[in-house]
N, C-alpha and C positions, 0 to 999 in steps of 0.2 A: 529534383528534391534538393533542399538546402542542407548540405551536410554540416555546415557551420552552426546552424540553429538547432538541429536535432542531435544533442549530445550523446544519445543512446547509440547512434550509428557509428560514432568514433569514440569509444570509451578512453578515458585518460590512460588506463593501464595499457591499452593497445598502442597508443601514441608513444608512451615511454618505452615499450618493448621494441618498437621500430627504431626509435632514436638511439637506444642503447645497444642495438644489434643483438637483442635477445629473442627475436622472433624467428620461428621456423614456419615456412608456408608449406602446407600439405596440399598438393594439387591432385584432384581427381579427374575422372573421365569427362565430367561436364565441361571443363575448360577446353578440352580437345574438341568436343562436339561444337563448341562455339566458334572454333577456328576451321570448321568444315570437315573434320575427320569423323569417320563412323564409330559408333559404340560397338560393344561386343555383340549385342543382339543383331545388329545390322551386318557385322562382319560374318557371324556364324550363318545367318540366313543366306548371304551371298555365296559363301563357301558351299552350302548345301545345294543352292540353285545351279551353281556352275559345275557341280560334280554329281548331278542327280543320277547319272548312270553308273557311277563307280562307287558311291557311298551307299551302303546298305540302308534301306528304309529312310532315305534322304527326304522323300516327300512327306512322310509321317512326321519326322522331326521338324521339318519346315513349318508344317501346320501347327504343331504343338508350340513352337516358338512364337509364331505369329499371333496365336490366341492366348499367350502367356500361361499355357498349361505346364510348360517346362522352362527352366532358366537356361541361359546360354551355357553355363558351366555344366549343368546336367546333360545337355545335348552333346557337348564336347567330350564328356566322359564316355558317352555311349558310342561315339565314333572315333575313339582314341586310336584304334587300329589303323586309321587313315592319318596318322600323325604328320607324315610328310606333306600331304595335301593341305592339312590344317595350317601348318607352319608357312607354307608357300602362300596361302590365302591371307594370313595376317601380314606377311611381308608386303604383298601387293597393295593392301589397303592402307598400311601405316608408314611404309618406307617412302615417304614423299620428300623430295629435295626442295630446299629453298622455300619452304612454306612459311611465309612471313606472318607474324602475329604480334600486333602491337601490345595486346594485353599480356602476353607472355614476357615480352621485353620489359614492360612496366613492373611486373611481379619480381623479376630478377634485380630490379633497382630498389625495390622496397626491402627485400631481404636477399642475402647471398647464401642462405641455407634453405634448401628446398628438398622436400621429400615428395615422391610421386609413385603411384601404382601404375602409371601409364607406360606403355612400351614405346610410344612415339618419341620423336626427337624435337618436338616443338620448343621445349624450354632451352635446350642446348643451341638450337638454330637461331634463337632470338636473344641470346645473352652471351656475355663474355666469360661465363663460368666454365673453367676448363676441367675441373676435378669432378669427373663423372664416376660414381661408385655404384656397382651392381651387387646383388645379393650373393653372387658366387665368388666375388673377389675378396678372399679372406685377408690378404695383405692390406688392401686399401681400406677395408672395413675396420681393421685393427688400428689404423692410423687416423680415423675420422675425427678423433678428438683434437688432433694437431692442426686441423684445417679450419680456416676462417670462412671458407666458402666451399660449397659442394652441392651437387645434385645427387641425391640418393634414390636410385631407381630400384626400389625394393622388390619388384616383381620381374625385373629384367629390362633389356634394351632390344629393340627390334633389329638392330644391327647384328645381334647374336640371337636370332630367333630360336635356335635349338636350346637355348638356356632360359628362355622366358617361362614364367610360371603360368601354365594354361589349364592344367588338369588338377582334379581334386587331390590325387596322390602327391603331386608336386607341392600344392599348398600345405598339405599335412606335413610333408617333410620339412618345409621351411618354417612353419609356425609351431609345430608340435614336438620337434626334435631338438629344441633349444639351440637353434642355429645362431651363429655370430651375427648374421644380418638382423634377425629379429631382436636379439639382445641390444644391439646398437640402436635399433628403431625404438625399443622400449626406453632406453636411456634418453634419447632425444626428446621423446614425448613427455618424459618425466621431468627433465631439467630445463625445458624451454617453454615459453608461451607459444602456442600453436594456433595458426589461422588456417582453417579448412576452407578450400575454395573448389567448387565444382565437385564436391564429394558428398554423397547422400547417406553415407554410413550403411549402404546396402551390402557392402563387402563384409561377410560374417567374420572373417579372420581378423581384419583390422579392427572391427567393432569389438570383438571379444578381447583383443589385446588392450584396447583403450579402456574398456570397462574394468579389466583386471587392474590396470594402473590406478584408476580412480578408486577402486575398492581398497587397494594397498595404502593409498595416501589418505583415505578417509576424510576427504575434503580439504587436505592441506597441500594438495598438489598445485602446480602452476595454473594460472588462469588461461583458458582457451576460448577461441571464438570460431564461429562458422557463419559463412555468408549464405543466406537463403532467402527465398521469397515467402516462406512460411515459418512459423515458430517450430523449432526443432527441440523436442523434449529429450535431451541427452545429458545425463549427469556430468558435471564438470565442464560443460561448454555453454557459453552465452551466445545466443543467436543475434546476428546483425541482420535485421530484416529489411530487405529492399522491396520496393513496390514491384519491380520487374528486373530481369537480368540485363535489360538495356542500360540500366544505370551503373552497371559494373565498371565500365571504362572510366567514368567520371569519379566513381568511388575510389578506384585504385589510384587515380591521379591525385586525389586528395590525400590518400595515405602516403603517396610518394613525397609530398611536401614535408613529411616528418622524418624522412629517411636520410641518413648521412651518406648513403650510396647514390642518391640522386645526383645527376650531373650538375643540375642547377645549384644544389646544396653544396656540393664539393667546391664549385666555383666561388660561391658566396663565402665559404669558410676560408678558402685560400686567399681571397681578397682581404678578408679581415685578419689573416695570419693568426688564427687561433692557436694558442699554445698547445704543445704536446701532440702535434699532428705528425706522427711517424709510425713506422711499422710496429713499434711496441704497443701502440694504442689498439691496434687491430689484431693483436696476438691472441690465439685461442688459449694461451696459457696465462692470460692476464690475471694477476692477483690484485684485488682491490687495494691491498697495502702498498703495492708498487706503482702507485699513481701519485703525482705531486699534489699537495694540498692547494686548494683554490685560495688565492690571496685577493680579497675583494677591496681592501683598503691598504694603501701603502704611503708611508711617510718616512723620511730620513734615510740613513744608511747609504748616503751617496758615495762616500769614500769606499765602502766595501763593494758596492755594485761596480764602481769604476775599476777596482782592482781585479774583479772577476772578468769584466768585459775586455780588459786589455789583452787577455789571453797570453800573458807572459809565462805562466806557471804550469808545470806538469800536474802538481797536486796543490789543492787548497783545503785547509782545515778550517771550518767555521766552529768556534767553540764558545761556551758561555753557559750561565745558569739556565736551568729549565724554564721555559716560557719567555726567554729573551728574543725569540724569533729566528732561531737558527734555520729551521726547516722552511719558514716563510721567506727568509732571505735567499736560500737555495732555490726555492720555487720561483721567486720573482726573477732571479738571475736566469734561471732555466728558461722561463717564458721570454724574457728579453732577448736572450741569445737565439732562441728559435725564430723570433720575429726578424732578427737581423739576418738569419739564414746562413751563418758562417760555418755551421757544422752539418754533417750529413747523417749523424747518428745522435739521437737524444734518448737517454735511458735513466730511469729512476728506480732505485732499490731501497726498500725500507728494512732496517734490521732491529727495530725497536723491541719486537717481542722476544721474550726470554729464550735463549738457546735457538735463535732463528736459523733457518736452513741455508747456510752459505753454499753448500754443495749444489743444491738445486738452482740457486740464483746464478752461480758461475756457469752452470750448464746452459741456462737460458741466455746468458750474456754472450756465450760463444756462438750460439745459434743466431743471435742478433747480428754479430759482426761477420759471420760466415755461414752460408747455406750449405757448405761442403759436408757438415757433420749432422748426424741425427743423434738424439739423446741416447739411443741404445749403444752406439759405438763409443760413447764417452763416460757413461755412468759408472763403470768399474774403475776409472782412473782416480788416483788420489788428488787432493785439492792443489797441491803444488804443481803437478803435471798439468792440470786443467788451467791454472793461472798462466803457465808458460804458453799453452796452446792459445789462450785468449789473446795474449799480447803479440804472439807471432801472427795470428790472423788479423789482429787490429792493424798492425803494420802502419802504413801511411794514411789509413782512413782517419778522418777527423771527427771525433765524437765528444760529446759532453756527457759524463757519467756522474750521477749523484748517488752516493752511498750514505743514506740518512740514518741517524741514530745508531752509530756504531759503538756506543758506550761500553758494552760488555766485552769489547775486544781491546780495551785500553788497560794496560797494567797500571794499577793504582799506586805502585811504588815508583816505577821508573818513568811513568807518564808517557809511555811509548805504545804504539799499536802492536798487538801480539796476535798469535794464532793465525787463523786464515786471513783475516783483514790485515794483520801485520805483514804477512807474506805478499798479499796483493799490493799493499802500500809500497813495500820495498821494490816490487817489480815495476810499479808505476813510475818510481823514481829512477830505476836502473835502465829500463828499456827505452830505446829511441822511438818516439811516436809523436803525433800531431794533436793528440787529444788532451782534454782537461778532466781531471778527476777531483770531485768535491766531496769531502767527508764532513759529516756533522757529528758532534758529541759534546758532552758537558765539560769534561776535564781539559785543561790547557795541555798542549802537546809539547814535550821537550824535544824539539827537532828544529834544525835550521840549515838551509842550503840555498843555493842560487835559484833552483827551479821550484822552490816551496815557499808558500806564504801561509801564515795563520791569521785569521780574522777573528779576534776575540771580542765578542759582543758585550757591550755594557747597556745600561738603560738608555732609552731615548732621551734626547735633550728636551729642555723646557720648550724651545722653539718648535721641535718636532711635535710635542704634545699639543701645543696651541694650534698647529696646522691640522692635527688629527681632529681636534674639537671644532675646527672652523668649517663645519659641514652645513650647508643650507637646510638639510633635512632635520637638523637638531632644532627643536622648537624653542630657541632661546635667542635673546638679543646678542649682538656681537660682543658687547661689554660683559655680559654674563658668561658667554662661552669662554672668554679670556680668563675671567675669574675662576671658573670651575676647572679650567685646564691647569692653571697654576696649583690649585688645591690638589688635584688628582696627581700631578707630577710630584708634588712635595710628599704625598702619602706613599706613592709607589716607587719613587726614585726612578721613574721612567720605565718600569718593567712592562714589556710589551703586552703580555697576556692580561695582566691586571688592568692595564689601561683600556684594553679592548672590552673587558667585562664592565668597566665603569662607563665606557662609551655607550654600551648597550642600554644602560640605565638613562643616560642622557637623551637617547632617542625616545624614551618613554615619557619624558617631560621633566620639568624642574623639580617637582615634588618628589618623584622617585629618585632622581639624582641626589638631591639634597639629603633625603633620608638615608640613602645608601652610604654616602660619604660621611655623614654624621656618625653612623654606626661603626664604620671602620675607624674613624678618628678617635672615637671613645674607647676603642679596644687596644690601640697601639699609640705610642708617642710619636711625634713627628720626627724625632731624631733616632728612632729605633732602626737598627740594622739587621734585625732578626727576620730574614726572608721567609723562614718556615712559619713564623707567627703571622706574618702578613698574608701568606698564602692561605693559611687556615682561616684567618679572619674573613678574607674576601669570599672564599668559597663557601664558608658557613653562611654568610649573609645571602649569597646567591641562592643557596639551597633553601633557605628559610622563605624565600619569596615564591618558590615553586609549589604548585598544587600537587596532590597525590598522583594525578595522572602523569604530570611531567616527570615526577620523581621515578615513576615506574619505567618510563622510557630511558631515563638517564642510567638507572641501575642496570637495565638490560644491556645497554651500550657498553657499560663498564665491564661487564663479564664476557663480552665477545672475545674470541680468540683471534679472529682476523676481521678485516673490513668486510662489511656486508652492504647491500644496497638498501635504500629506504623501503622498497617494496618487500625485501626479505624481512626487515624488522616489523613491517605491518603484519606479515604472516606469523612471525614469531609471537607477536603480542595479540593475536586476534582473539584469544580467550579472555584477555585482560582489557583490551581497548578495541572498540569498533573502529573502522577505517576513518570515520569523521573525527573521532577523538584523537586517534593516532596522528592524523594530519595536523590537528591543532597543536598537539604537544611538540611535534617535530618543528613546526613553525616557531613556537615559543622558544624552544632551546636554540634554534638557529638565530633568532633575533637577539638572544642573550649572549651570542658568540661562544656558546659552549660546544658546538658541534663543528668539526672540521669536515668540509666538503671537498671532494676530489675533483680535479680538473676534468671537464668533458665527460663526466660519468655521474651515476646516481649513488656511488659509494660514499659512505659517511663513517666517521669514527670520532672518538673523543681525544682531546689533547692528553698526552701521558700524565700531566699533573692533575687534570680533572679526573681521569680514570683512577689514578692512585688515591685521590681524596675519597671518591665514592666507595671504593673497595675497603679502604682503611677504616672508614667510619661506620661500617656495617659488618657485624660478626658473621662467621661462615654460615650459621644456621639461617640467618635472614637472607644472605646472598644466595643460598641454595635454591630458593624459589625461582630466581631469575636465571640461574645457571641451568635449571631443569627445563625452563622454557626453550633455551637454546638447544639443549640435548634432545628435547622432544622434536624440535624442528629438524635436527640432523637425522633423527631416527626415521623420519618420513622419507628421506632420500636413501638412507642406508638399507631400508627394507628391500628396495629393488636391487641395490648393488650387491647385497649379500648373496643373492641367488646366482650371481655370476662372478663372485669374488675370485679374482685371479690376477696374474701379472698384466693382463690386457687392459685393466683400468688405468686411467691416466693419473698423474700426480695429485690433481685436485680431488679426484674421487677417492683415491687411497688415503689421502691426508684427512678426509672427512672422518675416518675412523680414529685417527690419532688426535684430531681436534676434539672429537667427542671424549676421548680418554682424558685429554688435558682438562676439559671442562669438569669431568667427573672428579679428577684430582682436586681441582679448585673447590669442589663441593664436599671434599673429604669422603667421597664415595669411592673408595679404593677398589672395592669388588667390581663395580661397573667399569672402572678404568682397566683393570686386569682383563675383564671379559672382552672389551673392545680391542685391546692390544693383542690378545690371544687370537681373536678372529682374523686380524689383518696380517699377522706375523709372516706367514708363508708367502702371501701375495706380494706384500710390499718389499720383502727381501728379494724375491725372484724378479721383481720389476726394477730393482737397482736403487730404490729410494730408502736405503738402509739408514742414512743419516737422520731422516725425518722420524723414523721409528725410535732411534736411539735418543733423539732430542727429547721425546716425551718420556722415555724410560728414565732419563736423568732427572726430570722433574718429579717423577714418581719416587725415585730412590731418595731424593732429598726432602720430599714432603711427608712421606710415610713415617709414622712413629714406630720405630723398630724395637719391639719387645716380644717376648715369647707369647704373651697373651694376644697381642694384636695380630701377629703373624698366623696364629692358629685359627683365626676367624676368616682368613682370606683363602677361598678355594682357588686352586691352581697357581698359587704364589710360587710354588717350587718349579712349575712348568715355565712360568714367566721368567724367573731368575735364570734358569738354565738356558732358555731361548735367548734372552737379552745378553747374557755373558758370552754365549757362543757366537751370536751375531756380531757383537762388538769386537771379539777377538779376531774373527775372520775378516772383519772390515778394517782392522788395524787400529781401532779406537781402544787402546789398552787402558786409558784413563777410566772410561765407562765400564769396561770389563772388570777392572780392579775395584771400582765403586760397588758393583754388584756383589763381588766376593766379600768386600769389607763389610757391607751392610748385612749380608747374610751371616757372615762369621760372627757378628756381634750378638746374634740370637741363638747360635749353636752351643749347646751345653752338652759336654760329654761326647762319646763316639757312637751316636745312634744313627738312624737313617739319614737325618739331616747332615750329619758329618760326612756320610758317604757321598751325598749330593755335592757338598762343599768340595770334597776331593775331586769329584768329576769336573767341577767348574775350574778348579785350580789346575788340574791336569790338562784340560783342553786349552786353557790359556797358555800354559807352558808349551804345549805342542805347537800352537800357532806361532809362538815366538821362537820356535826351533830350539827350545831348551829341553831337548829330548830326555836327558838324564833325569832332570827334575820331574818331568811328566811321568817317566817310568817309575820312579820312586814313590810318587804320590799314588799312582794306580796300584802298585803292588801292595801298599799298606791297606788301601781300601778293599782290594780283592782278598787279602788275608783276613780282614775283619768279616767280610761276607762269608767266606769259607768257614771260618771258625764258628759263626753263629747260624750257619746253614740257611742263609738268606739269599733270595734271588738277586740278580744284578739288574735292579730296576732302572738304573740310569745308564746302562750299557757302558760301564766304565771299562769293561774288558775290551771293547772295540777301540776306545781311546788308547788303551795300553798297547794293543796290536799296532795301531797307526804309529804310535811313538817309537816302538821297536823297529817297525818297517822303515821309517824315515830317518832313523839315527845314522844310517850309513854303515854301521858295524855289521860285518858278515854274520856274526853269531846272533846278533839281535834280529837281523832280517830273517834268519833261519827260524828263530823263535816265533816271529810274527807269522811266518808261513805256516808253522805248526798250529798256531792259534786260528788262523783263517781256515785251515783244513781240519779243524777239530771234529767236525761232523761229516767230513767227506775226505777220502784219501786223495792224495795228489795223483795217484795212478788213475783213479776214477775220473778226476777232473781232466786229465790229459787224454783219457780214452775217447777217441772220436765216435765210438759207437754207444757212448753213454746216452741213456734216454733222459732228456732234461725234463724235470718236473717242477712244480711250484715249491718244492722243498728248499731249493737253493736259489738265492736271488742273483740278480745281475751284479749287485755289490760284492757278493761272495766270490764269484768268478773274477770280477775286475780286480779286487784286492789281491787275490792269489796271483793273478797275472802281473800285477805291479811288483810284487815281491820277486818274481822270476825275472822281470825286466831289470830290476835293480841289481840282480846277480848276473846281468848281461846274458841271460838265457831268453833272448827275444823270440826265438822260434816257438818255445813252449808258452811264452807269455802271450803270443798271438792266438794260440789255441784257446787259452782262457778268455782272451778279449773277444774272440769271435762268438764264444758261448754267451758272454755278457751282452754282446751286441744283439744276439738273437733274443735273449730274455727281455732286454729293454724294448725291442720291437713288439713284444707280446703285451707289454705293460699298458695300462690305460689310466694311470693316476696322474695327479697334477704335476709330478716331478719327472714325467717321462722324457720330455725334451731336454731337461737339465741333465739327467743321467745319460741320455743319448749323446750329449755334448762331451761329457767326461770320457766315456768309453771310446768315442771317435778320436778324441785327442790322444788317448793312450795308444790306440792303434797307430795313429800318425807317428808317435815317438818310436815305436818298435820298427815299423816299416822304414822309417827314415834311417834308423841305426843299421838296418839290413840292406840299405842301398836302394830300396824301392822308392825312388824320389817322386815320380809322377803320382803313383797311387797314394803315397803319404800326403801329397798336396790335397788330393780330393778329400781325405778324411779330416784334415785340419779345416778345410773349407766347410765340411759338413758340421764339424764341432762349432765353428763360429756361426753358421746359419742357424743351428739349433739354439744357441744362446742369444742370438740377436733379439728375438722377441720374448724370450723367457727369462733370461738372466743377463741383463746388461753388465752386471758386476763381473761375472766370469768372462764375458765377451771382452770387456775393456781390459781386464788384467792380462788375458792371453794376447790380445792384439798389441799391447804395449810392451810385452816381454821380448827382450833381444833375441833369444833363440828362435822365436816364431816370426819376428819381423821380416827376416831374410826370406823365409819360405812364403810368407804372405806377399812379398814383393814379386815372387815368381808366378803368382796367380794370373797376372796380366800376360806374362810371357807364354804361359801354357794355355791361355784362352779360358781358364777356369772362371775368372772373374766375371765374364760376360754370360756364363751359362745360367739357365734357369735352375732354381733350387731343386726341382724334382729330378733334373738330370744328374745333379751331384749326388743326390740320395740314391738314385737308381744305380749309378756307377758303383757306389760303396756297397749296396746290397748285393749286386752281381759279384763283386769281388769276394765278399764274405761267403756267398753261396758257392763260389768256385773253390774256396779254400777249406770248406767244412761240409759235413753231411747234413747240416741243419739248414733246411731251405726256408727262406723268409718269403 
């Protein structure tokens, strides 16, 4: 069969998915059969035949199988009492060493993300993929999002036959009890294009799961394909119909030609020295924004390129007006340096979006320069510490780092870098290293030293403009090109973006070019220096030549929060434009030089000036239509994520909620924004991505119209403000915390319920800043008002009061706090070892009482309370169980350490860190970085604790608590 001629056999979408590494291959039993391995029916029949004397009714079951009266699963359920015999039979039939299969090897070069229901090891034996994940490996499953390649064996591995899913009760436990394995499988099938191979969809569990996903997405899910010799009527899946399965090897070889993993393809790319070929490109955390723009045409800027290529400077700032080509220069230099091969690390980070996430970017950069760290061990550290870690780990490594569009980090008065980028810039100048850091921004920077250079971009010269116009594809004579180049340069003063837009008209022919230049010339004088007027004139003219279809695409791109792929936009606009119309519009906008394409990817975006123009020229009501298209698209993915919303989701998944909230804010739909932020609050905080949540909170606080009337219309606004201010205070972002308080205070009139909430926010802020006296005074006023009006303590301000008294360090205040914590239970009862623990008192109650006792140096009684708290936490089953487990384990460590129980205390500190590692990177990082704990953590290696399995650490601590208290866990 000629695969090149029959386009239906290799759809364009499938090609793109392979090339962009967005394809997951789902391998079924049919592929193992083609390599000579038996299927379940044959294995089960052979087990029955070989054990006919020992397995009850073996002959009858054999006959039922042979005649298709019973399925293999039904027979296996009937003989489950002979489990040992069954497992041994599967092992003998499937555990075959060195079973070479060319087709399995080819598959692993088409995609490095493979899912299989097969037990055998054919894929592993014929590929270099080392990351093998099974359904029972909770740790590896939780990390699957961080991996660029894996084999997910969802039903198990024959090397661990006792853990393979063989019987119905095992399938039910895996698929119907919301296991992590099935959740990750559901995410993979939801977020990637999937190619099913050797899979007939006879497996009822996988079929039901896939149908559930299709129903949830209602036709908006990713496109999927199945290879078969007959038409498969499965919703959401396109059949690739082969004449017979003998064509499969040739078909896979054809698919291999589109794969970047193909050995031939890799060799070809290396020979061409394509830009941006480094480990950043293949990162699972890739953000479309953090990819350099593709520069298809280049003229001029020789002096600037030479300055960068000399590698004399630690830091280079590229500055100039918007549209002068700062990012393009950085990208051109980036590509040239990569071709030269002088650096070992190439990294690009974009900061153009408002309040962009520096914290997440520096975490990712640390991982790039050193594999010693995981995100969980770093997320709780402040930015200054992370910057120091980055430069310590960078050391003598030679890297080129681009930090693009850092405008919001430049002080408009002093013209110096400030905040996080300011600290990073100063560190780049201070530390000894072999790397080059390039920043781009509009303002000129007031800084000068030997290792620093500033490249301030002006317009292109007339000579550069003539060179730009001197392209053979422009359908004009050489003389006319020269004439129009001079006219264009005179009008634009060499502004790079405007020249590119004019160039696009030149490619359409002289009539279009002449009309375009004439319209611009009639709107502005040739000696005008008003760049804003020129921008408005040129973009208005470009806008006027677009048809309605093209304008729809441009408006949608202008509202996007982050870079998306062309295929994503096709899905987003599917109700407005069919794929054919979308493709034509995309081509039109690309030909007009309005769209920025990203190197070696399908990601696209608008230039900030174009984006600003489109947004500014359309009022919010009109913009809302396109914003809601994007929100609708996000909702299709969020519907799956909501069901398993927890700290286990990765940054990109959690930020989908905050991106949706930001879109809603842009549409002035503040209720929808609050709903989305409320949904993700606990999960994103526990995962350690606090800064991302606060980023959007700040946008909300500054966009919302704060009046008594507007606030009364927003449901859960009080919850949002309380959550945001508390999160900001605990995170150390007092600016955002104070902004919450300031905005809320502006609408509080009198001393009503809102005033009590305001007191809570102020008191909590003061408590986190260790201004205990202030916090106590605020709480006492609020409690007085509540008591006087006989109102309940809705905002739990009494708890904040007790915490402030406890941590004040004053013996009298600690005693008061202890009295408050024991308000509903006597201290004698708490310390009574025979007390029957019920649900009436929480782990928090016992823990806080114990903390008061510990602060009074009564560590023995404190431990009695802590052990009860430990017991209570072990009985909990809510989302914060592990976080609370970490807190009480840490407190036990502190008291044991004070009493000289050094070894036992080490175990409890390790348990605290283990509990937080996957649930609260923030607490993990804060504890691991604190001096009192660093020394003890250093002893983990000495005591052998560091190498122990987590379950052994937990068992030691449980045994310790059981031996010290009557409450057996």
